[in-house]
C-alpha positions as CSV (number, residue, x, y, z in Angstrom):
1,M,127.8,33.2,59.6
2,A,129.1,35.5,58.3
3,W,127.8,38.3,60.6
4,Q,129.4,36.4,63.2
5,K,132.5,35.6,61.2
6,S,133.1,39.4,60.3
7,M,132.6,40.7,63.9
8,S,134.9,38.6,64.8
9,L,136.7,40.0,62.3
10,A,136.1,43.3,63.4
11,E,137.7,42.2,66.8
12,N,140.5,41.4,65.0
13,I,141.0,44.5,63.6
14,Y,140.7,46.8,66.6
15,K,143.0,44.9,68.6
16,A,145.5,44.7,66.3
17,T,145.6,48.3,65.1
18,E,145.9,49.2,68.2
19,Q,148.8,48.2,67.9
20,L,150.1,50.9,65.7
21,P,152.4,53.8,66.7
22,S,150.6,56.8,66.3
23,S,151.4,58.5,63.3
24,E,149.1,55.9,62.3
25,K,146.2,55.6,64.8
26,F,145.0,57.9,62.6
27,A,145.0,56.8,59.3
28,L,145.7,54.0,57.8
29,G,143.9,52.3,61.6
30,D,141.2,54.5,61.4
31,Q,140.8,53.9,57.4
32,M,141.2,49.9,58.5
33,R,138.3,50.0,61.5
34,R,136.0,51.5,58.6
35,C,136.1,48.6,56.3
36,A,135.3,46.8,59.4
37,I,132.8,47.8,60.8
38,S,131.1,48.4,57.0
39,I,131.1,43.9,56.5
40,P,128.9,44.1,59.3
41,S,126.8,46.6,58.6
42,N,126.4,46.1,55.1
43,I,125.4,42.1,56.4
44,A,122.7,42.7,58.6
45,E,121.1,45.9,56.7
46,G,121.1,44.1,54.2
47,K,119.2,41.2,55.8
48,G,116.6,44.1,56.9
49,R,115.5,44.5,54.3
50,S,112.7,43.2,51.7
51,S,114.5,41.4,49.3
52,D,117.0,39.0,48.5
53,R,117.9,41.8,45.6
54,D,118.5,44.4,48.3
55,Y,119.9,41.9,50.7
56,K,122.9,40.7,47.2
57,R,123.5,44.2,46.6
58,F,124.2,44.6,49.6
59,L,126.4,41.4,50.6
60,H,128.5,43.1,47.1
61,I,129.1,46.2,48.8
62,A,130.3,43.5,52.0
63,K,132.6,41.9,50.1
64,G,133.9,45.5,48.7
65,S,134.8,46.0,52.0
66,S,135.9,42.6,53.1
67,Q,138.5,43.3,49.1
68,E,139.5,46.7,49.9
69,L,140.7,45.8,54.4
70,E,142.8,42.3,52.7
71,T,145.2,45.4,50.7
72,Q,145.3,47.2,54.2
73,I,146.5,45.0,56.7
74,L,149.0,43.4,53.6
75,L,149.9,47.8,53.8
76,C,150.6,47.2,56.8
77,K,151.8,43.6,57.1
78,R,154.6,45.3,54.4
79,L,155.2,49.1,57.2
80,Y,154.8,46.8,60.3
81,P,155.1,42.9,59.8
82,Q,155.5,42.9,63.8
83,V,152.1,44.5,64.4
84,A,149.9,42.2,64.4
85,N,149.1,38.5,63.4
86,Y,149.2,39.1,59.7
87,T,148.6,36.0,59.1
88,L,145.0,35.4,61.4
89,L,143.9,37.6,59.8
90,L,144.6,37.3,56.3
91,K,142.9,34.4,57.2
92,N,140.3,35.9,59.2
93,I,139.2,38.7,56.2
94,T,139.4,34.7,53.6
95,D,137.2,32.8,55.5
96,V,134.6,36.0,54.9
97,Q,135.1,36.5,52.2
98,R,134.3,32.4,51.4
99,I,131.7,32.9,52.9
100,L,129.7,36.1,51.7
101,S,130.5,34.7,48.0
102,G,128.6,31.3,49.2
103,L,125.3,33.6,49.9
104,I,125.7,36.0,46.9
105,T,125.8,32.8,44.5
106,S,123.3,31.1,46.8
107,L,120.5,33.7,46.3
108,K,117.6,34.0,43.2
109,P,119.5,36.1,40.1
110,S,118.6,39.8,40.0
């Protein structure tokens, strides 16, 4: 479920960043896209590893990327309030963070 939710989040981020002014598409927009892609990518890479310890480490990386993305969404909301449905994006990111936290907690301590 974490991977699916984070893929939807990445898709929504791509759609939102398309609406940014051209001056931001290769600055803030590009950074937001990289963070959004990093979340499901790290979940997938961690799941493919051979131990819960490795999986947990990649989940922590994904969670860090989600927190970085949240900050970028909040900045974007301040700079370009008309560009996107920030309420939806922030709800998406909160859902992903909650699921990641639950997954991290559920794994054996490393």
